[in-house]
C-alpha positions as CSV (number, residue, x, y, z in Angstrom):
1,M,-58.7,-14.8,43.9
2,Q,-56.3,-15.6,41.0
3,P,-53.4,-13.3,40.1
4,L,-52.2,-13.0,36.6
5,S,-49.8,-15.7,35.4
6,G,-46.1,-14.6,35.5
7,L,-46.0,-14.5,31.8
8,D,-49.0,-12.3,31.5
9,A,-47.7,-10.0,34.2
10,S,-44.3,-9.8,32.5
11,F,-45.8,-7.9,29.6
12,L,-46.8,-5.2,32.2
13,Y,-43.4,-5.1,33.9
14,L,-41.5,-4.9,30.6
15,E,-43.5,-2.0,29.3
16,T,-42.2,1.6,29.1
17,P,-43.5,4.6,27.2
18,S,-41.2,3.7,24.3
19,Q,-41.8,-0.1,24.5
20,V,-45.5,-0.3,24.6
21,L,-46.7,-3.9,24.7
22,H,-50.1,-4.1,23.3
23,I,-51.2,-5.9,20.2
24,C,-53.4,-4.3,17.5
25,G,-55.8,-5.5,14.9
26,L,-56.7,-3.3,11.9
27,L,-60.0,-4.5,10.3
28,T,-61.3,-3.0,7.1
29,L,-65.0,-3.3,6.8
30,D,-67.8,-3.2,4.2
31,G,-70.3,-1.1,6.1
32,S,-73.0,-1.6,3.5
33,T,-73.7,-5.1,4.8
34,M,-74.8,-3.8,8.2
35,P,-78.6,-4.2,8.4
36,G,-80.1,-0.8,7.7
37,G,-76.7,0.5,6.5
38,Y,-73.7,1.6,8.5
39,S,-74.1,4.2,11.3
40,F,-71.7,4.8,14.2
41,A,-74.6,5.0,16.6
42,E,-75.8,1.5,15.6
43,F,-72.2,0.1,15.7
44,R,-71.8,1.5,19.2
45,R,-75.1,0.1,20.4
46,K,-74.3,-3.4,19.1
47,L,-70.8,-3.2,20.7
48,R,-72.2,-2.1,24.1
49,D,-74.7,-5.0,24.1
50,R,-72.1,-7.5,23.1
51,I,-69.3,-6.7,25.5
52,A,-71.9,-6.8,28.4
53,E,-71.7,-10.6,27.8
54,I,-67.9,-10.8,27.5
55,P,-66.0,-10.4,30.8
56,E,-62.6,-9.9,29.2
57,F,-63.7,-6.5,27.9
58,R,-64.8,-5.3,31.4
59,R,-61.9,-6.4,33.6
60,K,-59.2,-4.1,34.9
61,L,-56.0,-4.6,36.9
62,H,-56.0,-4.7,40.7
63,N,-52.6,-4.6,42.5
64,S,-51.7,-6.3,45.8
65,P,-50.2,-4.3,48.7
66,L,-46.5,-3.6,48.0
67,N,-46.9,-5.5,44.7
68,L,-45.9,-8.8,46.4
69,L,-48.2,-10.7,44.1
70,H,-48.8,-10.3,40.4
71,P,-51.8,-8.1,39.7
72,M,-55.2,-9.7,39.2
73,W,-58.2,-9.1,37.0
74,V,-61.3,-7.6,38.7
75,E,-64.6,-6.2,37.4
76,D,-64.6,-2.6,36.5
77,D,-67.7,-1.3,38.3
78,E,-67.3,2.1,36.6
79,F,-66.9,0.7,33.1
80,D,-67.7,3.4,30.5
81,L,-67.7,2.3,26.9
82,D,-67.0,5.9,25.7
83,R,-63.6,5.8,27.4
84,H,-62.6,2.9,25.1
85,L,-64.6,3.5,21.9
86,H,-63.4,6.4,19.7
87,R,-64.7,7.8,16.4
88,V,-62.2,9.4,14.1
89,A,-61.8,10.2,10.4
90,V,-58.9,9.4,8.2
91,P,-57.2,12.4,6.6
92,S,-57.9,13.2,3.0
93,P,-57.6,11.5,0.5
94,G,-58.2,8.5,2.8
95,G,-55.9,6.0,1.1
96,R,-53.9,3.2,2.6
97,E,-51.0,5.5,3.5
98,E,-53.2,7.9,5.4
99,L,-55.0,5.0,7.2
100,A,-51.6,3.4,8.1
101,E,-50.2,6.7,9.4
102,L,-53.3,7.2,11.7
103,C,-53.0,3.6,12.9
104,G,-49.3,4.1,13.6
105,H,-50.1,7.1,15.8
106,F,-52.6,5.2,17.8
107,A,-50.4,2.1,18.0
108,G,-47.7,4.1,19.8
109,Q,-50.0,5.4,22.5
110,P,-49.9,3.5,25.9
111,L,-53.2,2.1,27.3
112,D,-54.6,3.5,30.6
113,R,-53.9,0.9,33.3
114,A,-56.6,2.3,35.5
115,R,-59.2,1.0,33.1
116,P,-59.8,-2.3,31.1
117,L,-56.7,-2.6,28.8
118,W,-58.3,-2.1,25.4
119,E,-59.3,0.6,23.0
120,M,-61.2,0.6,19.7
121,Y,-61.0,3.3,17.0
122,V,-63.7,3.4,14.4
123,I,-62.1,5.1,11.4
124,E,-64.4,6.7,8.8
125,G,-63.8,8.6,5.6
126,L,-62.3,5.8,3.6
127,P,-62.9,5.5,-0.2
128,D,-66.4,4.2,-1.3
129,D,-67.8,4.9,2.2
130,G,-65.4,2.3,3.7
131,V,-64.9,1.9,7.4
132,A,-62.0,0.6,9.4
133,V,-61.6,-0.5,13.0
134,L,-58.3,-0.5,15.0
135,L,-58.6,-2.6,18.1
136,K,-55.8,-2.4,20.7
137,M,-55.5,-5.0,23.5
138,H,-52.6,-5.2,26.0
139,H,-50.5,-8.3,25.7
140,A,-51.2,-9.1,29.3
141,T,-54.8,-9.6,28.2
142,A,-54.3,-11.8,25.1
143,D,-51.7,-13.4,22.9
144,G,-52.2,-13.5,19.2
145,V,-54.5,-16.5,19.3
146,A,-56.6,-15.2,22.2
147,G,-56.8,-11.8,20.5
148,A,-58.2,-13.3,17.4
149,N,-60.7,-15.2,19.5
150,L,-61.8,-12.0,21.2
151,I,-62.3,-10.3,17.8
152,A,-64.3,-13.4,16.7
153,Y,-66.6,-12.9,19.8
154,L,-67.7,-9.6,18.2
155,C,-68.5,-11.3,14.9
156,G,-71.1,-13.5,13.2
157,L,-71.3,-15.6,10.1
158,E,-74.2,-13.4,8.8
159,P,-74.7,-9.7,9.1
160,D,-77.6,-10.1,11.5
161,S,-76.1,-12.8,13.8
162,L,-73.3,-13.3,16.3
163,L,-71.2,-16.3,17.1
164,P,-72.2,-18.1,20.3
165,L,-70.0,-17.3,23.3
166,P,-68.2,-19.9,25.4
167,D,-69.2,-20.2,29.0
168,A,-67.1,-17.8,31.1
169,E,-66.8,-16.9,34.7
170,Q,-67.7,-13.4,35.6
171,N,-65.0,-11.0,36.8
172,P,-64.5,-11.0,40.6
173,Q,-64.8,-8.0,42.8
174,P,-61.6,-6.6,44.3
175,P,-60.5,-8.7,47.3
176,S,-59.8,-7.1,50.7
177,H,-56.3,-5.9,51.6
178,L,-56.2,-8.5,54.4
179,D,-57.0,-11.4,51.9
180,L,-54.3,-10.1,49.6
181,L,-51.8,-9.8,52.4
182,R,-52.5,-13.4,53.4
183,K,-52.2,-14.6,49.8
184,S,-48.9,-12.6,49.5
185,V,-47.4,-14.2,52.6
186,S,-48.4,-17.7,51.5
187,S,-47.0,-17.2,48.0
188,L,-43.7,-15.9,49.3
189,A,-43.4,-18.8,51.7
190,K,-43.9,-21.3,48.8
191,R,-41.5,-19.6,46.4
192,P,-38.2,-21.4,47.5
193,V,-39.9,-24.8,47.2
194,E,-41.3,-23.9,43.7
195,V,-37.9,-22.8,42.5
196,A,-36.3,-26.0,43.8
197,K,-38.8,-28.0,41.8
198,L,-38.0,-26.2,38.6
199,L,-34.2,-26.4,38.9
200,P,-33.6,-30.1,38.1
201,D,-35.4,-29.8,34.7
202,L,-33.4,-26.7,33.8
203,V,-30.1,-28.2,34.9
204,S,-30.7,-31.4,32.9
205,M,-31.9,-29.6,29.8
206,A,-29.4,-26.9,29.5
207,P,-26.3,-28.8,28.3
208,T,-28.1,-30.6,25.6
209,W,-30.0,-27.6,24.5
210,V,-26.9,-25.3,24.3
211,G,-24.9,-28.1,22.7
212,R,-27.4,-28.4,19.8
213,A,-27.3,-24.7,19.3
214,L,-23.5,-24.5,19.2
215,K,-23.3,-27.5,16.8
216,R,-25.9,-25.8,14.5
217,T,-28.2,-28.8,14.7
218,G,-31.0,-26.7,16.1
219,M,-32.2,-23.1,16.2
220,P,-29.8,-20.2,15.7
221,V,-27.9,-19.1,18.8
222,P,-29.0,-15.8,20.3
223,F,-26.6,-12.8,20.1
224,T,-25.3,-14.1,16.7
225,A,-27.7,-12.1,14.4
226,P,-26.2,-9.5,12.0
227,R,-26.8,-5.9,12.8
228,T,-29.3,-3.9,10.7
229,S,-30.8,-0.5,10.9
230,F,-33.8,-1.8,12.8
231,N,-31.7,-3.3,15.6
232,R,-31.3,-0.3,17.8
233,T,-33.1,1.4,20.7
234,I,-36.7,2.4,19.9
235,T,-38.9,5.3,20.9
236,G,-42.7,5.3,21.1
237,L,-43.2,6.4,17.5
238,R,-44.6,3.7,15.1
239,T,-45.0,3.1,11.3
240,V,-47.6,0.7,9.9
241,G,-48.1,-1.1,6.6
242,F,-50.3,-4.0,5.5
243,V,-51.0,-6.2,2.5
244,S,-53.1,-9.3,1.6
245,L,-52.0,-12.4,-0.2
246,D,-54.0,-15.3,-1.6
247,L,-54.0,-18.4,0.6
248,D,-54.5,-20.8,-2.4
249,E,-51.3,-19.3,-4.0
250,I,-49.4,-19.9,-0.8
251,K,-50.7,-23.5,-0.8
252,R,-49.6,-24.0,-4.4
253,V,-46.1,-23.1,-3.5
254,K,-46.3,-25.3,-0.4
255,N,-47.3,-28.3,-2.4
256,A,-44.8,-27.7,-5.2
257,F,-41.9,-27.6,-2.7
258,G,-43.2,-30.1,-0.3
259,V,-42.9,-27.7,2.7
260,T,-45.4,-26.2,5.2
261,V,-47.4,-23.0,4.9
262,N,-45.3,-21.5,7.7
263,D,-42.1,-22.3,5.6
264,V,-43.6,-20.4,2.7
265,V,-44.6,-17.4,4.8
266,L,-41.1,-17.2,6.3
267,A,-39.6,-17.5,2.7
268,L,-41.8,-14.6,1.6
269,C,-40.7,-12.5,4.5
270,A,-37.0,-13.4,3.9
271,G,-37.3,-12.4,0.2
272,A,-39.0,-9.1,1.1
273,L,-36.4,-8.3,3.7
274,R,-33.6,-9.1,1.2
275,R,-35.1,-6.6,-1.2
276,Y,-35.6,-4.0,1.5
277,L,-32.1,-4.3,2.9
278,E,-30.5,-4.4,-0.6
279,Q,-32.3,-1.2,-1.6
280,R,-30.9,0.5,1.5
281,G,-27.4,-0.8,0.9
282,E,-27.2,-2.8,4.1
283,L,-27.8,-6.4,3.1
284,P,-25.7,-8.6,5.5
285,G,-23.8,-11.6,4.3
286,E,-25.3,-13.8,7.0
287,P,-28.9,-14.9,7.6
288,L,-31.2,-12.8,9.7
289,V,-32.6,-14.3,12.8
290,A,-36.3,-14.0,13.6
291,T,-38.1,-14.8,16.8
292,V,-41.2,-16.8,16.0
293,P,-43.9,-17.1,18.7
294,V,-45.5,-20.6,19.0
295,S,-48.8,-21.4,20.7
296,T,-48.5,-23.9,23.5
297,Q,-52.3,-24.4,24.0
298,D,-52.2,-28.0,22.8
299,R,-49.2,-28.9,24.8
300,T,-49.4,-27.1,28.1
301,R,-50.6,-28.9,31.3
302,N,-52.9,-26.0,32.3
303,D,-54.7,-23.1,30.7
304,D,-54.1,-20.5,33.4
305,G,-53.3,-17.1,32.0
306,S,-54.1,-15.3,28.7
307,N,-50.8,-16.0,27.1
308,Q,-50.2,-19.6,26.0
309,V,-47.1,-19.0,24.0
310,S,-43.4,-19.9,23.6
311,A,-41.0,-19.0,20.8
312,F,-38.2,-20.3,18.7
313,F,-35.4,-18.6,16.7
314,A,-35.7,-19.0,12.9
315,S,-32.9,-18.5,10.4
316,L,-33.9,-16.3,7.4
317,P,-31.5,-16.9,4.5
318,T,-31.6,-13.3,3.2
319,Q,-28.1,-13.8,1.8
320,L,-29.4,-16.2,-0.8
321,A,-30.5,-14.6,-4.1
322,D,-32.3,-17.7,-5.4
323,P,-36.0,-17.8,-4.1
324,A,-36.1,-21.6,-4.4
325,A,-32.9,-21.9,-2.4
326,R,-34.4,-19.7,0.3
327,V,-37.5,-22.0,0.5
328,Y,-35.5,-25.2,0.9
329,A,-33.1,-23.6,3.3
330,I,-35.9,-22.3,5.5
331,A,-37.7,-25.7,5.5
332,E,-34.6,-27.5,6.7
333,S,-33.6,-24.9,9.3
334,N,-37.2,-24.8,10.6
335,R,-37.3,-28.5,10.9
336,L,-34.1,-28.5,13.0
337,A,-35.3,-25.4,15.0
338,K,-38.7,-27.0,15.8
339,E,-37.1,-30.3,16.9
340,H,-34.7,-28.2,19.1
341,H,-37.6,-26.1,20.5
342,F,-39.7,-29.1,21.3
343,T,-37.0,-30.5,23.6
344,L,-38.1,-27.7,25.9
345,K,-41.1,-28.3,28.2
346,P,-43.9,-26.1,27.0
347,D,-44.6,-24.8,30.5
348,M,-40.9,-23.9,31.2
349,L,-41.2,-20.2,30.2
350,R,-44.5,-19.8,32.0
351,D,-43.1,-21.5,35.2
352,W,-40.0,-19.3,35.4
353,A,-42.0,-16.2,34.5
354,Q,-43.9,-16.7,37.8
355,F,-41.0,-15.2,39.6
356,A,-40.9,-12.0,37.6
357,A,-40.5,-9.0,39.9
358,P,-42.2,-5.8,38.7
359,R,-39.6,-3.4,40.2
360,V,-36.6,-5.3,39.0
361,F,-38.0,-5.7,35.5
362,G,-39.1,-2.1,35.3
363,L,-35.7,-0.7,36.4
364,A,-33.9,-3.1,34.1
365,V,-35.9,-2.1,31.0
366,R,-35.5,1.6,31.8
367,A,-31.8,1.3,32.3
368,Y,-31.5,-0.8,29.1
369,S,-33.3,1.9,27.2
370,G,-31.7,4.9,28.7
371,L,-28.1,3.5,28.3
372,R,-29.0,2.4,24.7
373,L,-27.6,-1.1,25.5
374,A,-29.3,-2.6,22.4
375,E,-26.5,-0.9,20.4
376,K,-23.7,-2.0,22.6
377,H,-24.0,-5.8,22.6
378,P,-24.4,-8.3,19.8
379,V,-27.8,-8.5,18.3
380,V,-30.1,-11.0,20.0
381,H,-32.5,-11.3,17.1
382,N,-33.4,-9.0,14.2
383,L,-37.2,-9.0,14.2
384,V,-40.4,-10.9,15.3
385,I,-42.4,-12.8,12.7
386,S,-45.7,-14.3,14.0
387,N,-48.2,-16.6,12.1
388,V,-51.6,-16.7,13.7
389,P,-54.4,-19.0,12.6
390,G,-57.7,-17.2,11.8
391,P,-61.2,-18.1,11.0
392,P,-61.5,-20.0,7.6
393,M,-64.8,-18.4,6.7
394,P,-65.9,-14.8,6.1
395,L,-67.0,-12.9,9.2
396,Y,-69.1,-9.9,9.9
397,L,-68.0,-7.5,12.7
398,L,-71.2,-6.4,14.4
399,G,-72.9,-6.6,11.0
400,S,-70.2,-5.2,8.7
401,R,-68.3,-7.7,6.5
402,I,-64.6,-7.9,7.3
403,T,-62.6,-7.4,4.1
404,G,-59.2,-7.3,5.7
405,L,-57.8,-8.3,9.1
406,Y,-54.2,-7.1,9.7
407,P,-52.6,-8.0,13.0
408,L,-49.9,-5.6,14.4
409,G,-47.6,-7.0,17.0
410,P,-45.2,-5.0,19.3
411,V,-41.6,-4.1,18.7
412,F,-38.8,-4.2,21.3
413,H,-35.5,-2.5,22.0
414,G,-33.0,-4.1,19.7
415,A,-35.7,-5.5,17.4
416,G,-37.7,-2.6,15.9
417,L,-39.7,-4.5,13.3
418,N,-42.7,-6.9,13.6
419,I,-44.4,-8.9,10.8
420,T,-47.5,-10.7,11.9
421,V,-49.6,-12.9,9.5
422,I,-53.1,-14.3,9.9
423,S,-54.9,-16.7,7.5
424,T,-58.6,-16.0,7.2
425,A,-61.3,-16.6,4.6
426,G,-59.0,-17.6,1.8
427,R,-56.6,-14.7,2.4
428,V,-53.3,-14.3,4.2
429,D,-53.4,-10.8,5.7
430,V,-50.0,-9.3,6.8
431,G,-49.5,-6.5,9.2
432,L,-46.1,-4.8,9.5
433,L,-45.2,-2.5,12.4
434,G,-41.9,-0.7,12.9
435,A,-40.3,1.8,15.2
436,R,-40.4,5.0,13.2
437,E,-36.8,6.1,13.6
438,L,-35.5,2.6,12.6
439,V,-38.1,1.8,9.9
440,P,-39.3,5.2,8.6
441,E,-40.9,3.7,5.5
442,V,-42.5,0.2,5.9
443,W,-44.5,0.3,2.6
444,P,-41.5,-0.9,0.5
445,L,-41.3,-3.9,2.7
446,A,-45.0,-4.6,2.5
447,D,-45.1,-4.1,-1.3
448,A,-42.2,-6.5,-1.7
449,L,-44.3,-9.4,-0.4
450,P,-46.6,-9.7,-3.4
451,V,-43.6,-9.4,-5.7
452,E,-42.0,-12.3,-3.8
453,M,-45.2,-14.2,-4.1
454,R,-45.2,-13.9,-7.9
455,E,-41.6,-15.1,-8.1
456,L,-42.3,-18.2,-5.9
457,L,-45.3,-19.0,-8.0
458,Q,-43.3,-18.9,-11.2
459,V,-40.7,-21.3,-9.6
460,A,-43.5,-23.5,-8.2
461,D,-45.2,-23.8,-11.6
462,G,-41.9,-24.9,-13.1
463,L,-41.6,-27.7,-10.5
464,A,-45.1,-28.9,-11.2
């Protein structure tokens, strides 16, 4: 009997109808590679057979009495694939805008917590008999890396094969109320001791960490970001955009400037955001601040929980007109921010999240939203930018070749824009998701990324 980690459970407690906390993946497919040709019936059959071997797709939440423990995963004995798999058609003419609008609608819908926390939409009617799949998974189930792995479990290197699955324990059956009550009492009794163990690390770390932030020798200080139109209270409506870049071109820029791939990605985002805000007449004179999630899988002391993640604040020099200056500024600020971030123990966020209380978190988020507090205090951060490693080789989803894999992360009150990037099979696929009232048109931002790529390539070729 193992409850969710506090970090996993926090994504449940912080969710409201307007702040839905699932992650999505939009996959565009070449259905002609499926043996015998694409058919929904065959796709459904293959999916049914595959998820019978993957426990993560068949587990649901089980709450303890009085919610004294975090929920736990148990086997859904009434699992019905047709409650999770949906077949839809994109409106005519079936272009990228229509596909994105449909995905934005589905991305804003909450998942049913009485069932396994995922849904899949097979979208037909795309040009040239194309097919797309939108997969939604709650953040309590997976972070970006784990979500990419779950998608890979449905894939193979050839149309007629699937990747081998790792050994996994089967989902448990729901425990008795008496067992849960005993576990709850034991957990509550241990809590003061656990807090006492964590306090010395926090007390010793805090002065140094805050000092570096204030001296600007580390990551940007929260609550110092400039306000933009997407830093307000959000509703449940979403807009979606997506674009692909060439990984070799990004590496050319990386090598020319002597920086990292992540530096180039953030520079591209900074340039695109500058264009977007300038066109809207709201370009601030200070850098934007992005929250950048960081995987802790290689640094954590345990692998309990689905989310193995921390985050740091990154400065985006959108105030600089010169693209080369933006690259160098980002590389230096990222170096300082990462050094600052790595002074934190990788398990600190996970350890303190263990004490998350569902009722307190739920009431706080609803009050924050209802009182529109995101518009009444300084901006914590402007947006989320996430860079997720993907498979380096082409993959086939249940027989259909994946031609695009666009991750779509959640947005939050006060930060209504998310840009998530995944590198896969020689491409860098970018998914953009915005709160509709704050980012009504996300395509100008998506289309600015290839323009910024061309500008950086020109500068890089001049340095070579």
